[in-house]
C-alpha positions as CSV (number, residue, x, y, z in Angstrom):
1,X,-20.4,-3.6,10.9
2,X,-23.8,-2.8,12.9
3,X,-24.2,-1.9,16.2
4,X,-26.0,-5.5,17.0
5,X,-23.7,-7.4,15.1
6,X,-20.7,-6.0,16.7
7,X,-22.3,-6.4,20.5
8,X,-22.9,-10.1,19.5
9,X,-19.7,-10.8,17.8
10,X,-18.0,-9.0,21.1
11,X,-20.4,-11.1,23.5
12,X,-19.8,-14.4,21.4
13,X,-16.1,-13.6,21.7
14,X,-15.7,-13.4,25.2
15,X,-18.0,-16.2,26.2
16,X,-16.1,-18.7,23.7
17,X,-12.7,-17.8,24.6
18,X,-13.3,-18.2,28.6
19,X,-15.9,-20.8,28.8
20,X,-15.3,-22.9,25.5
21,X,-17.5,-22.4,22.4
22,X,-20.0,-26.0,22.8
23,X,-20.2,-24.7,26.5
24,X,-22.2,-21.7,25.4
25,X,-25.5,-21.6,23.6
26,X,-27.0,-18.9,21.5
27,X,-29.5,-18.1,24.0
28,X,-26.8,-17.2,26.5
29,X,-25.3,-14.9,23.7
30,X,-28.4,-13.2,22.7
31,X,-29.0,-12.5,26.6
32,X,-25.7,-11.1,27.1
33,X,-25.3,-8.9,24.0
34,X,-29.2,-7.9,24.7
35,X,-30.7,-8.6,21.6
36,X,-32.8,-10.8,19.9
37,X,-33.3,-14.1,18.6
38,X,-34.7,-12.3,14.9
39,X,-31.3,-10.2,15.1
40,X,-29.1,-12.9,16.1
41,X,-29.8,-15.1,13.3
42,X,-30.1,-12.2,10.7
43,X,-26.3,-11.5,11.1
44,X,-25.4,-15.1,11.7
45,X,-27.4,-17.9,10.3
46,X,-26.3,-20.5,12.4
47,X,-23.9,-20.8,15.6
48,X,-21.2,-22.2,13.2
49,X,-21.5,-18.9,11.4
50,X,-21.1,-16.8,14.6
51,X,-17.9,-19.4,16.1
52,X,-16.6,-18.8,12.4
53,X,-16.9,-14.6,12.8
54,X,-15.2,-14.9,15.9
55,X,-12.2,-16.9,14.4
56,X,-11.8,-14.9,12.0
57,X,-11.6,-11.9,14.0
58,X,-9.0,-13.6,16.2
59,X,-7.4,-14.4,12.9
60,X,-7.4,-10.6,11.7
61,X,-6.0,-9.5,14.7
62,X,-3.1,-11.7,14.3
63,X,-2.5,-10.6,10.5
64,X,-3.0,-6.8,11.9
65,X,-0.1,-7.0,14.7
66,X,2.1,-9.1,12.1
67,X,1.4,-6.5,9.3
68,X,2.5,-4.0,12.0
69,X,5.7,-5.2,12.9
70,X,6.6,-5.8,8.7
71,X,5.7,-2.1,8.5
72,X,8.6,-1.3,11.0
73,X,11.0,-2.2,7.9
74,X,12.7,-4.1,10.2
75,X,14.7,-7.2,9.1
76,X,13.2,-11.0,8.9
77,X,14.9,-12.1,12.1
78,X,13.6,-8.8,14.0
79,X,10.0,-9.4,12.5
80,X,10.1,-12.5,13.9
81,X,11.5,-11.8,16.8
82,X,8.4,-9.3,17.2
83,X,6.0,-12.0,16.2
84,X,7.2,-13.7,19.0
85,X,7.3,-11.2,21.6
86,X,3.5,-10.5,21.0
87,X,3.2,-14.2,21.4
88,X,4.8,-14.1,24.6
89,X,3.1,-11.0,25.7
90,X,-0.7,-12.8,25.3
91,X,0.5,-15.5,27.0
92,X,1.3,-13.4,30.0
93,X,-1.8,-11.4,29.9
94,X,-4.5,-11.8,32.6
95,X,-7.2,-14.2,31.6
96,X,-5.3,-16.2,29.0
97,X,-6.8,-19.7,28.2
98,X,-4.6,-21.2,25.5
99,X,-4.6,-20.2,21.7
100,X,-8.5,-19.5,20.3
101,X,-7.7,-21.8,17.2
102,X,-6.3,-24.8,19.1
103,X,-9.4,-24.7,21.8
104,X,-11.7,-24.5,18.7
105,X,-10.2,-27.3,17.2
106,X,-10.4,-29.3,20.2
107,X,-13.9,-29.1,20.1
108,X,-14.6,-29.3,16.5
109,X,-12.4,-31.9,15.4
110,X,-13.9,-33.0,12.3
111,X,-12.0,-31.6,9.1
112,X,-15.7,-30.9,7.4
113,X,-16.9,-28.8,9.8
114,X,-16.7,-25.0,8.8
115,X,-15.3,-24.2,12.2
116,X,-12.3,-26.6,11.8
117,X,-11.7,-25.3,8.4
118,X,-11.4,-21.7,9.8
119,X,-8.8,-23.1,12.2
120,X,-6.8,-25.0,9.2
121,X,-6.9,-21.9,7.1
122,X,-5.4,-19.8,9.7
123,X,-2.8,-22.1,10.7
124,X,-2.0,-22.7,6.9
125,X,-1.7,-18.9,6.8
126,X,0.6,-18.3,9.8
127,X,2.5,-21.2,8.5
128,X,3.4,-19.9,5.1
129,X,3.9,-16.5,6.7
130,X,6.5,-18.0,9.0
131,X,8.1,-19.8,6.2
132,X,8.3,-16.7,3.8
133,X,9.9,-14.8,7.3
134,X,12.3,-17.7,7.3
135,X,12.9,-17.6,4.1
136,X,14.1,-13.9,4.0
137,X,16.7,-15.3,6.5
138,X,18.5,-17.1,4.0
139,X,18.4,-20.3,5.9
140,X,18.7,-23.1,3.2
141,X,15.7,-24.8,5.7
142,X,13.3,-22.2,5.9
143,X,9.8,-24.4,5.7
144,X,11.1,-26.9,8.9
145,X,12.1,-23.7,10.7
146,X,8.7,-22.4,10.0
147,X,7.1,-25.7,11.6
148,X,9.5,-26.1,14.3
149,X,8.3,-22.0,15.2
150,X,4.5,-23.1,15.0
151,X,5.1,-26.2,17.3
152,X,7.1,-23.9,19.6
153,X,4.3,-21.5,19.7
154,X,1.5,-24.0,20.3
155,X,3.6,-26.0,22.9
156,X,4.1,-22.3,24.8
157,X,0.3,-21.3,24.3
158,X,-1.0,-24.7,25.9
159,X,1.5,-24.6,28.6
160,X,0.9,-20.9,29.3
161,X,-2.3,-21.5,30.4
162,X,-1.7,-24.7,32.5
163,X,1.3,-23.4,34.8
164,X,3.2,-20.1,35.7
165,X,3.8,-18.5,32.0
166,X,7.1,-16.7,32.7
167,X,9.4,-19.4,32.6
168,X,6.9,-20.8,29.7
169,X,7.2,-17.5,27.5
170,X,11.2,-17.2,28.5
171,X,11.5,-20.9,27.1
172,X,9.5,-20.2,24.1
173,X,11.5,-17.0,23.0
174,X,14.7,-19.0,23.6
175,X,13.7,-21.3,21.3
176,X,13.0,-19.0,18.7
177,X,16.6,-17.5,19.2
178,X,17.6,-21.0,18.5
179,X,15.4,-21.1,15.5
180,X,17.2,-17.7,14.4
181,X,20.7,-19.0,14.6
182,X,20.2,-22.7,13.3
183,X,22.7,-23.9,10.8
184,X,21.6,-26.1,8.6
185,X,23.7,-29.3,7.7
186,X,24.7,-28.3,4.4
187,X,25.5,-24.6,5.8
188,X,28.0,-26.2,8.4
189,X,29.2,-28.1,5.9
190,X,30.0,-25.2,3.3
191,X,31.4,-23.0,6.5
192,X,34.0,-26.0,7.2
193,X,35.1,-25.8,3.1
194,X,35.0,-22.0,3.3
């Protein structure tokens, strides 16, 4: 990545996350990144391309953290806990303004837009990855558990920027522990018979 492209993306990332994507124009990104308009458009043919690059970078960071948790050779439950703690740490970090993907989806609700497609791609990967981790627990209902996890995460990220994040994170982590110990009806029935 060229130094100018890196500076443009870093500048746009900070501005988009803090102020909102639609609120920040390309002229502001150009001025703060200290590049020319031609440099911006050489690296990002449109603002949408810059936004997709911002979301791709956020996606890459989340994937890297999840891969780092997996590299610890931990159990699926411990990996889920590590992912959850990472989310809670993000929510409690200074300057937290919610989920970059949910924020982008709110500003670009049309599913046909490239920005919205980038959000959906990330969310599908995250849901699939969590379902894979819940499958590793040997649960009979891994997909509903993964969907429940994603909804807990979404709610925690939304609430965490609106109110005191500490109790939000405590509630989120308690909810995750509930998912890890949940027994499906079929499991409960088998246990009663066994």
